[in-house]
C-alpha positions as CSV (number, residue, x, y, z in Angstrom):
1,M,-10.1,-81.2,38.3
2,S,-12.5,-82.4,40.9
3,I,-14.0,-85.9,40.6
4,L,-17.4,-84.3,41.0
5,H,-17.0,-82.7,37.5
6,S,-17.0,-86.2,35.9
7,F,-20.4,-87.2,37.3
8,D,-23.7,-86.8,35.4
9,F,-26.2,-85.2,37.9
10,S,-29.1,-85.1,35.4
11,A,-30.8,-88.1,37.0
12,I,-30.7,-86.3,40.4
13,D,-32.0,-83.1,38.8
14,E,-34.9,-85.0,37.3
15,M,-36.0,-86.1,40.9
16,D,-36.4,-82.4,41.9
17,P,-40.1,-82.0,42.7
18,S,-39.9,-78.4,41.6
19,L,-39.4,-79.6,38.0
20,G,-42.1,-82.3,38.1
21,D,-44.9,-80.2,36.5
22,G,-42.9,-78.8,33.5
23,H,-41.1,-75.8,35.1
24,H,-37.5,-75.2,34.3
25,V,-34.9,-73.3,36.3
26,V,-33.8,-69.9,35.1
27,F,-32.1,-68.8,38.3
28,D,-30.5,-70.9,41.1
29,R,-28.1,-69.2,43.5
30,E,-27.3,-68.4,47.1
31,V,-28.0,-64.7,47.7
32,P,-26.9,-62.8,50.8
33,F,-29.9,-61.5,52.8
34,E,-29.9,-59.3,55.9
35,L,-32.5,-60.8,58.2
36,R,-34.0,-58.7,61.1
37,I,-36.4,-59.7,63.8
38,Q,-39.2,-57.3,64.2
39,D,-41.2,-56.8,67.4
40,P,-44.5,-55.0,66.6
41,S,-44.2,-52.8,69.7
42,L,-40.4,-51.9,69.2
43,G,-40.0,-52.1,65.4
44,P,-37.2,-53.9,63.6
45,Q,-33.7,-54.6,65.0
46,E,-31.0,-52.0,64.4
47,V,-28.6,-54.7,63.0
48,G,-29.7,-57.9,61.3
49,T,-27.8,-61.1,60.6
50,L,-26.4,-61.8,57.1
51,E,-27.4,-65.2,55.8
52,A,-26.9,-66.9,52.5
53,V,-30.4,-67.8,51.3
54,K,-30.9,-70.1,48.3
55,V,-33.2,-68.5,45.7
56,K,-34.6,-70.6,42.8
57,I,-36.7,-69.1,40.0
58,L,-38.6,-71.5,37.9
59,V,-40.7,-70.8,34.8
60,L,-43.4,-72.8,33.0
61,G,-43.5,-72.0,29.3
62,D,-41.4,-69.7,27.3
63,D,-38.9,-67.5,29.2
64,N,-40.1,-64.3,27.4
65,T,-43.8,-65.0,27.9
66,P,-44.1,-67.5,30.8
67,N,-47.4,-69.1,31.8
68,H,-46.4,-69.4,35.4
69,I,-43.4,-68.2,37.6
70,R,-42.5,-69.9,40.9
71,I,-39.9,-68.4,43.3
72,E,-38.5,-70.7,46.0
73,I,-36.6,-69.2,48.9
74,T,-34.9,-71.7,51.3
75,S,-32.4,-71.5,54.1
76,E,-30.3,-74.4,55.4
77,N,-29.8,-72.5,58.7
78,D,-33.5,-72.2,59.4
79,L,-35.7,-74.9,57.9
80,F,-38.9,-73.1,58.9
81,F,-37.8,-69.8,57.2
């Protein structure tokens, strides 16, 4: 068993600015995306690059009848994605 399994990360989770206004996480995973560059005059590339993009879905209120839904999409490979 890894030593990381024995740590309590709840204090770190509480520092997440996404959770600061009452939202809670309902989905938090890396999802494979095929990214293509598109030139307006030429159209999209034939073949794109496959990247693992982190997708986080946060809900404010009840999961079945949310007051607000936020979707965060981030990439460690491209900080300005």
